[in-house]
C-alpha positions, 0 to 999 in steps of 0.5 A: 701511126700510134705514138704511145710508147710503153715505158717498159720497152722504151729506153731513155733514148726513146727507141723501142729496142724490145719492139724493134728486136721482136719485129726483126725476129718475126720477119726472120722467122717468117722467111726461115719457116719456108726456107726451101722457097726463100733460101734454097730455091735462089741457090738452085736458080743461080746454079742453073743460070751458071750451068746454062750460060757456061754450056752456051757461051763457055767455049766461045768466051774464055774470059771477060776483062781477063777474068775467066767467064765462069768467075765473071758470071758466078759473081754476078749471079751471087749479087743478083740473087741477093738483091732479088730476095731482099726485095721480095722479103719486104715487098711481100711483107707489106703487100700481104699485110695490106691485102690480108688486113694484118698490116694493123699488127705493125701499126698498133704496137708502140713502134715508130715508122723508123723502127718498123723500117729498121726492123724490116730492112735488117730482116731483108738484109739477113735474108739477102746475106744468107742467100748470098753466102749459100749461093757463094758456097754453091758456086764455089764448089764448081768455080774457084772464086778468088775473093780479091777484095772481101771487104768490098764484097761485104759492103756491096752485099749489105748495101745492095740488100738495104737498097732493095729492101727499101725499094721493097717497102716502097713497092709494098706501100704504093701497091694495092694488090699482088698484081701491082707488086708483080708489075714492079718486079717484072717491069722494074726490078728484073730488067734493072738487075738483068740489064746492069752487067750481070751477064756481060761487061757494059764496055761491050755496049753501044755508047748510049747504052754504056752511059745509061747503064752508069745511071743505074744503081744496080750496075754499081751493086753488081760492078762493086761486088764483082770487084770484091770477088774478081778484082775487075770493075767496069765503073768507078768504085768511088762513084759506086760507093757514094751511089749506094750511100745516097740511094739508101739515104734517099729511099729511107727518107721517102719510105719514112715520110710515106710510112709516117703519114700512113700513105695507103696503109691507114684507112 
């Protein structure tokens, strides 16, 4: 990683604000250009899931924990679409850069590892939040979402996006091909997001699976966000809050160390 910093773009604090902002804008522009794929398609997918589950289960399950089944499902689908798209944004950036040889565009400018991570994560959070808002509006057309604790919902919306953005960078760094990145998506991200209470209450699981689900950070993302929308939660809100904070800190530290060393990036 180059350490030479231009005096015209670096403030007295040593942070390259112009470079960081420019990289953020580049990443946002990248996913906005293909908004049908990156912003609108997740909304359609969530509505299809909602329609299918309501048609299949709506007459058999009136409510979950006192929450109407449609509201329970809708809140889970919103946060699931957020995390999947936040992950896709950063993972695709890094793996495409490595495969196509454009990763040098991130290494040559006077940007530190922390500035690259910050720009990439904030761009992924932007995509996650936009997808979350669009999905919420779409679901709200069909289901009356109560928004019991909006600040909780906002916190988990942003925190979950940050966790998955950092996981995406980590996946992009350690993967050497699109196939390896797809393997992580298929065998790690998708199962953890689907098997964490998106479509059901974990209280209905067998004892062993119930306790295992509480070790899954995805469970706290979904449970905390659902609490913000519906007022219902399966796990501890305090544990969920600190789980999100500690997961972000740990992932940021790991990603920073790998990126600063140029692991699987520098030849």
